[in-house]
BAKEVO-125147 format. One record per residue (C-alpha): residue number from 1; residue in three letters; x, y, z. Coordinates in nm, 3 decimals, m for minus. Layout:
N
   n res       u       v       w
 NUM ALA       X       Y       Z
...
***
This chain:
364
   n res       u       v       w
   1 MET  m3.106   3.471  17.186
   2 ALA  m3.214   3.191  17.396
   3 GLU  m3.027   3.143  17.730
   4 ARG  m2.790   2.847  17.686
   5 LYS  m2.881   2.550  17.899
   6 PRO  m2.608   2.371  18.078
   7 GLY  m2.438   2.071  17.921
   8 ALA  m2.532   1.724  18.051
   9 LEU  m2.190   1.650  18.127
  10 GLU  m2.070   1.973  18.259
  11 GLY  m1.814   1.929  18.541
  12 LEU  m1.669   1.607  18.381
  13 LYS  m1.298   1.644  18.337
  14 ILE  m1.121   1.462  18.045
  15 VAL  m0.758   1.431  17.948
  16 SER  m0.691   1.275  17.605
  17 MET  m0.373   1.147  17.427
  18 ALA  m0.576   0.965  17.159
  19 GLU  m0.496   1.111  16.817
  20 GLN  m0.647   1.104  16.474
  21 TYR  m1.004   0.968  16.466
  22 PRO  m1.172   0.721  16.721
  23 GLY  m1.037   0.911  17.038
  24 PRO  m1.123   1.246  16.922
  25 PHE  m1.450   1.164  16.783
  26 CYS  m1.534   1.010  17.125
  27 THR  m1.415   1.316  17.313
  28 LEU  m1.589   1.551  17.049
  29 THR  m1.919   1.401  17.172
  30 LEU  m1.841   1.452  17.530
  31 SER  m1.709   1.798  17.491
  32 ASP  m2.021   1.895  17.301
  33 MET  m2.232   1.754  17.583
  34 GLY  m2.034   1.990  17.838
  35 ALA  m1.739   1.814  17.948
  36 ASP  m1.409   1.985  17.977
  37 VAL  m1.154   1.796  17.735
  38 ILE  m0.795   1.876  17.726
  39 GLN  m0.622   1.729  17.433
  40 VAL  m0.247   1.627  17.504
  41 GLU  m0.085   1.641  17.179
  42 ARG   0.278   1.558  17.096
  43 PRO   0.488   1.862  17.036
  44 GLY   0.447   1.864  16.671
  45 GLY   0.057   1.808  16.716
  46 ASP  m0.169   1.544  16.629
  47 PRO  m0.083   1.392  16.281
  48 SER  m0.432   1.451  16.179
  49 ARG  m0.343   1.835  16.189
  50 PHE  m0.203   1.746  15.827
  51 LEU  m0.562   1.723  15.711
  52 PRO  m0.680   2.057  15.865
  53 SER  m1.050   2.042  15.788
  54 PHE  m1.064   1.681  15.912
  55 TYR  m0.864   1.790  16.238
  56 GLU  m1.096   2.095  16.296
  57 GLY  m1.412   1.881  16.241
  58 LEU  m1.328   1.638  16.539
  59 ASN  m1.181   1.879  16.777
  60 ARG  m1.392   2.184  16.852
  61 ASN  m1.480   2.280  17.200
  62 LYS  m1.151   2.126  17.344
  63 ARG  m0.825   2.277  17.474
  64 SER  m0.483   2.185  17.357
  65 VAL  m0.159   2.127  17.543
  66 ALA   0.158   1.999  17.381
  67 LEU   0.368   1.773  17.618
  68 ASP   0.638   1.522  17.551
  69 ALA   0.591   1.247  17.822
  70 ARG   0.950   1.141  17.774
  71 ASP   1.056   1.466  17.928
  72 PRO   1.045   1.437  18.319
  73 ALA   0.926   1.789  18.365
  74 GLN   0.645   1.754  18.113
  75 LYS   0.557   1.425  18.228
  76 ALA   0.500   1.576  18.572
  77 ALA   0.271   1.850  18.417
  78 LEU   0.083   1.566  18.227
  79 LEU   0.045   1.367  18.563
  80 SER  m0.094   1.679  18.737
  81 LEU  m0.367   1.714  18.473
  82 ILE  m0.448   1.326  18.499
  83 GLU  m0.480   1.356  18.878
  84 GLN  m0.766   1.586  18.858
  85 ALA  m0.928   1.402  18.563
  86 ASP  m1.237   1.179  18.565
  87 VAL  m1.134   1.015  18.228
  88 PHE  m0.804   0.964  18.035
  89 LEU  m0.799   0.848  17.685
  90 GLU  m0.520   0.689  17.494
  91 GLY  m0.480   0.556  17.132
  92 PHE  m0.125   0.401  17.136
  93 ARG  m0.037   0.045  17.059
  94 PRO  m0.052  m0.179  17.366
  95 GLY   0.217  m0.129  17.634
  96 LYS   0.358   0.191  17.487
  97 LEU   0.231   0.423  17.761
  98 ALA   0.305   0.150  18.041
  99 LYS   0.682   0.193  17.931
 100 LEU   0.649   0.559  18.010
 101 GLY   0.500   0.506  18.349
 102 LEU   0.145   0.600  18.223
 103 GLY  m0.006   0.256  18.206
 104 TYR  m0.342   0.196  18.379
 105 ASP  m0.173   0.041  18.691
 106 ASP   0.045   0.351  18.712
 107 LEU  m0.216   0.613  18.685
 108 SER  m0.495   0.423  18.892
 109 ALA  m0.247   0.409  19.183
 110 VAL  m0.242   0.815  19.169
 111 ASN  m0.609   0.848  19.083
 112 PRO  m0.833   0.542  19.197
 113 ARG  m1.135   0.688  19.052
 114 LEU  m0.998   0.731  18.696
 115 ILE  m1.173   0.588  18.402
 116 TYR  m0.876   0.503  18.178
 117 VAL  m0.977   0.423  17.814
 118 SER  m0.751   0.238  17.541
 119 ILE  m0.864   0.261  17.198
 120 SER  m0.644   0.053  16.953
 121 GLY  m0.673  m0.139  16.639
 122 PHE  m0.699  m0.497  16.789
 123 GLY  m0.705  m0.427  17.144
 124 GLN  m0.477  m0.508  17.451
 125 SER  m0.477  m0.888  17.379
 126 GLY  m0.456  m1.134  17.095
 127 PRO  m0.218  m1.211  16.827
 128 TYR  m0.295  m0.922  16.620
 129 ARG  m0.261  m0.657  16.892
 130 MET   0.066  m0.500  16.771
 131 ARG  m0.022  m0.486  16.392
 132 PRO  m0.053  m0.141  16.238
 133 ALA  m0.381  m0.084  16.035
 134 HIS  m0.638   0.184  15.941
 135 ASP  m1.008   0.157  15.911
 136 LEU  m1.056  m0.064  15.580
 137 THR  m0.860  m0.323  15.739
 138 PHE  m1.095  m0.343  16.049
 139 GLN  m1.403  m0.350  15.839
 140 GLY  m1.264  m0.619  15.626
 141 LEU  m1.155  m0.821  15.933
 142 GLY  m1.489  m0.762  16.105
 143 GLY  m1.688  m0.881  15.834
 144 ALA  m1.836  m0.558  15.714
 145 LEU  m1.709  m0.589  15.366
 146 GLY  m1.831  m0.937  15.280
 147 GLU  m2.190  m0.826  15.169
 148 ARG  m2.064  m0.530  14.997
 149 ILE  m2.212  m0.320  15.277
 150 ASN  m2.170   0.074  15.281
 151 GLY  m2.093   0.088  14.913
 152 ALA  m1.760  m0.142  14.905
 153 VAL  m1.810  m0.222  14.536
 154 ASP  m1.554  m0.306  14.285
 155 GLY  m1.269  m0.245  14.497
 156 LEU  m1.382   0.111  14.620
 157 PRO  m1.346   0.170  14.983
 158 PRO  m1.674   0.269  15.178
 159 ALA  m1.775   0.629  15.199
 160 VAL  m1.778   0.597  15.594
 161 LEU  m1.499   0.521  15.804
 162 LEU  m1.704   0.251  16.000
 163 GLY  m1.423   0.118  16.228
 164 ASP  m1.301   0.458  16.347
 165 SER  m1.656   0.580  16.414
 166 VAL  m1.813   0.269  16.578
 167 SER  m1.521   0.216  16.801
 168 ALA  m1.553   0.595  16.915
 169 LEU  m1.916   0.521  17.010
 170 TYR  m1.835   0.200  17.190
 171 ALA  m1.568   0.386  17.379
 172 LEU  m1.824   0.656  17.463
 173 THR  m2.044   0.376  17.580
 174 GLY  m1.771   0.251  17.799
 175 VAL  m1.696   0.578  17.948
 176 LEU  m2.054   0.650  18.051
 177 SER  m2.107   0.302  18.172
 178 ALA  m1.781   0.323  18.378
 179 LEU  m1.877   0.668  18.537
 180 LEU  m2.215   0.516  18.640
 181 ALA  m2.040   0.227  18.797
 182 ARG  m1.807   0.453  18.980
 183 GLU  m2.098   0.641  19.127
 184 ARG  m2.205   0.311  19.298
 185 THR  m1.841   0.165  19.394
 186 GLY  m1.628   0.484  19.382
 187 GLN  m1.359   0.281  19.183
 188 GLY  m1.231   0.349  18.829
 189 THR  m1.153   0.083  18.576
 190 HIS  m0.967   0.014  18.250
 191 VAL  m1.175   0.019  17.928
 192 ASP  m1.036  m0.172  17.637
 193 ILE  m1.173  m0.077  17.299
 194 ALA  m1.041  m0.261  16.990
 195 MET  m1.164  m0.115  16.650
 196 SER  m1.188  m0.455  16.501
 197 ASP  m1.421  m0.573  16.781
 198 ALA  m1.627  m0.284  16.735
 199 VAL  m1.688  m0.358  16.364
 200 LEU  m1.753  m0.727  16.440
 201 ALA  m1.997  m0.633  16.707
 202 LEU  m2.226  m0.472  16.451
 203 GLN  m2.259  m0.829  16.285
 204 THR  m2.449  m0.951  16.591
 205 PRO  m2.792  m1.020  16.436
 206 PHE  m2.617  m1.139  16.101
 207 ILE  m2.401  m1.407  16.291
 208 ALA  m2.721  m1.548  16.456
 209 ALA  m2.890  m1.558  16.131
 210 ASP  m2.594  m1.714  15.952
 211 ALA  m2.577  m1.985  16.218
 212 ALA  m2.959  m2.054  16.175
 213 GLU  m2.901  m2.061  15.792
 214 ASP  m3.178  m1.791  15.811
 215 ALA  m3.239  m1.609  15.493
 216 SER  m3.438  m1.332  15.662
 217 LEU  m3.149  m1.064  15.661
 218 PRO  m3.298  m0.721  15.515
 219 GLN  m3.024  m0.721  15.241
 220 ARG  m3.169  m1.038  15.075
 221 ASP  m3.511  m0.880  14.990
 222 PRO  m3.499  m0.727  14.638
 223 GLY  m3.697  m0.447  14.775
 224 TYR  m3.387  m0.343  14.991
 225 ALA  m3.159  m0.197  14.724
 226 LEU  m3.001   0.097  14.568
 227 TYR  m3.133   0.215  14.224
 228 GLU  m3.000   0.468  13.967
 229 THR  m3.256   0.709  13.803
 230 SER  m3.256   0.837  13.444
 231 ASP  m3.093   1.169  13.569
 232 GLY  m2.796   1.003  13.706
 233 ARG  m2.925   1.010  14.070
 234 TRP  m2.956   0.711  14.308
 235 LEU  m3.235   0.622  14.542
 236 THR  m3.293   0.359  14.819
 237 THR  m3.585   0.145  14.874
 238 SER  m3.577  m0.031  15.197
 239 VAL  m3.847  m0.290  15.202
 240 ALA  m3.693  m0.546  15.427
 241 HIS  m3.958  m0.801  15.474
 242 GLU  m4.293  m0.645  15.461
 243 ASP  m4.512  m0.799  15.203
 244 ALA  m4.753  m0.508  15.181
 245 TYR  m4.463  m0.263  15.087
 246 TRP  m4.331  m0.502  14.847
 247 ASP  m4.669  m0.524  14.671
 248 GLN  m4.686  m0.142  14.665
 249 LEU  m4.358  m0.109  14.538
 250 CYS  m4.426  m0.345  14.263
 251 ARG  m4.741  m0.126  14.158
 252 ASP  m4.534   0.195  14.213
 253 VAL  m4.291   0.072  13.928
 254 GLY  m4.524  m0.127  13.698
 255 LEU  m4.385  m0.463  13.803
 256 THR  m4.746  m0.620  13.847
 257 GLU  m4.626  m0.975  13.801
 258 GLY  m4.433  m0.918  14.137
 259 VAL  m4.729  m0.851  14.341
 260 GLY  m4.833  m1.138  14.566
 261 LEU  m4.487  m1.286  14.574
 262 THR  m4.388  m1.429  14.929
 263 ARG  m4.070  m1.317  15.071
 264 PRO  m3.902  m1.659  15.032
 265 GLU  m4.002  m1.652  14.673
 266 ARG  m3.865  m1.309  14.610
 267 VAL  m3.544  m1.382  14.787
 268 ASP  m3.497  m1.687  14.571
 269 ARG  m3.547  m1.461  14.271
 270 ARG  m3.360  m1.165  14.407
 271 ASP  m3.099  m1.093  14.127
 272 GLU  m3.373  m1.116  13.872
 273 LEU  m3.625  m0.896  14.050
 274 VAL  m3.345  m0.627  14.133
 275 ALA  m3.258  m0.617  13.765
 276 ARG  m3.621  m0.576  13.666
 277 ILE  m3.695  m0.302  13.922
 278 ALA  m3.378  m0.139  13.834
 279 ALA  m3.468  m0.109  13.458
 280 ARG  m3.815   0.056  13.558
 281 ILE  m3.661   0.304  13.786
 282 LEU  m3.385   0.395  13.540
 283 GLU  m3.659   0.516  13.281
 284 LYS  m3.742   0.815  13.503
 285 PRO  m3.571   1.107  13.690
 286 ILE  m3.561   1.106  14.073
 287 SER  m3.835   1.381  14.101
 288 HIS  m4.076   1.134  13.922
 289 TRP  m3.994   0.866  14.164
 290 GLU  m4.023   1.118  14.463
 291 ALA  m4.375   1.198  14.370
 292 VAL  m4.480   0.841  14.318
 293 PHE  m4.330   0.704  14.638
 294 GLU  m4.456   1.003  14.850
 295 ALA  m4.809   0.961  14.712
 296 SER  m4.790   0.571  14.789
 297 GLY  m4.630   0.624  15.132
 298 GLN  m4.330   0.402  15.004
 299 MET  m4.026   0.337  15.219
 300 TRP  m3.780   0.530  15.011
 301 GLY  m3.520   0.797  15.013
 302 PRO  m3.267   0.988  14.779
 303 ALA  m2.916   0.876  14.819
 304 LEU  m2.761   1.216  14.903
 305 ARG  m2.431   1.349  14.813
 306 ARG  m2.238   1.495  15.096
 307 GLU  m2.256   1.844  14.977
 308 GLU  m2.631   1.812  14.975
 309 LEU  m2.674   1.722  15.325
 310 ALA  m2.708   2.085  15.476
 311 GLU  m2.992   2.169  15.246
 312 ASP  m3.222   1.840  15.322
 313 PRO  m3.527   1.978  15.498
 314 GLN  m3.529   1.693  15.751
 315 PHE  m3.177   1.770  15.871
 316 ARG  m3.241   2.140  15.872
 317 THR  m3.564   2.092  16.094
 318 ARG  m3.364   1.881  16.322
 319 GLY  m3.092   2.159  16.355
 320 LEU  m2.809   1.938  16.294
 321 PHE  m2.594   2.188  16.109
 322 ASP  m2.436   2.486  16.289
 323 GLU  m2.104   2.656  16.262
 324 VAL  m1.805   2.783  16.463
 325 THR  m1.565   3.079  16.376
 326 ARG  m1.204   2.997  16.291
 327 GLN  m0.911   3.185  16.452
 328 ASP  m0.881   3.364  16.118
 329 GLY  m1.234   3.470  16.125
 330 THR  m1.355   3.247  15.847
 331 VAL  m1.672   3.033  15.924
 332 GLN  m1.629   2.651  15.955
 333 PRO  m1.969   2.442  15.900
 334 VAL  m2.004   2.185  16.186
 335 LEU  m2.240   1.902  16.272
 336 ARG  m2.416   1.897  16.606
 337 GLN  m2.431   1.566  16.773
 338 PRO  m2.751   1.353  16.711
 339 VAL  m2.862   1.348  17.077
 340 LYS  m3.122   1.589  17.197
 341 PHE  m3.212   1.666  17.552
 342 SER  m3.492   1.863  17.688
 343 ALA  m3.310   1.990  17.973
 344 TYR  m2.941   2.031  17.844
 345 ASP  m2.767   2.196  17.554
 346 ASN  m2.576   1.986  17.296
 347 ALA  m2.381   2.249  17.094
 348 PRO  m2.043   2.332  16.948
 349 LEU  m1.914   2.648  17.115
 350 ARG  m1.574   2.715  16.989
 351 ARG  m1.329   2.633  16.714
 352 ALA  m1.066   2.355  16.722
 353 PRO  m0.755   2.476  16.921
 354 GLY  m0.412   2.551  16.786
 355 VAL  m0.136   2.310  16.909
 356 GLY  m0.051   2.392  17.270
 357 GLU  m0.297   2.702  17.277
 358 HIS  m0.384   2.626  17.636
 359 GLN  m0.057   2.555  17.766
 360 GLY  m0.026   2.596  18.135
 361 GLU  m0.389   2.577  18.198
 362 GLY  m0.536   2.309  18.425
 363 PHE  m0.884   2.229  18.505
 364 ASP  m1.099   2.501  18.677
***
């Protein structure tokens, strides 16, 4: 077995009270990269433990302590951990931890170098800040459902929890940026992440295009679409604007009358052209189109079902699938982080912890 390289973030100490999805996804990434993450759970455990596989998927490599911050002795134990931490994450409604003496002003007074990260639905300010909500609400508010992006069709929710995921990644960006700034200034900061803001931020190029009344967005091209095959599978073609690929797509599917159409022409005729391509693709199984598109060098791909992902040769070659052993000895499949370093490891090392499994442990 090859010798394990150090993680890029080894030595980084993180305390997290953030529950369910965004905070745990952020700290999962940090822990896979070598950070020591202590998950501080309420005495009954993170509510997502009621979804065991979901919880396990987000909380490997971490340690768990169970503390009630309303109890003076347990609050003191929590503060002892935070005093040693580089980063503290929380995912409560604005003001909740401040009422317990655990707000940013309280903790930065104890640990001025602390990076304090708050992840909430609508952030620490604004008229919606106290509203309860889950991912689908943030997607709707952030404009991600307006174009039926991500498969939000006919009332069905998208397959990916976009607001949870992207806010976790923006929180990660905030953590790493604040740590880099701290190297220069010696000063910590409060990072305020709103899930609704994070979804909206993904609209950056589209907002600009709408303001300019520009029809150049990728989704406008009939070559950028999802098509069903005769064997009930689906495939994507992702011709966003390239005339040469569009012409080749038309030749691939036998739509010769489409060859030579300019992008403005095909955008104007999008619905008609999508329907005609769909009818051609529906005539043959996906294996046929794989052979055709691979031979022509087309921009395409199968729309994989989740259970097929681990068998895909691209992902297998990239080494994205791994496993850890649960406490009962069974094997849990896991995904590695999609960041590869030449000098550092980035790997799942141990299973998700039991509630309070590491009680009494501090940072080394």
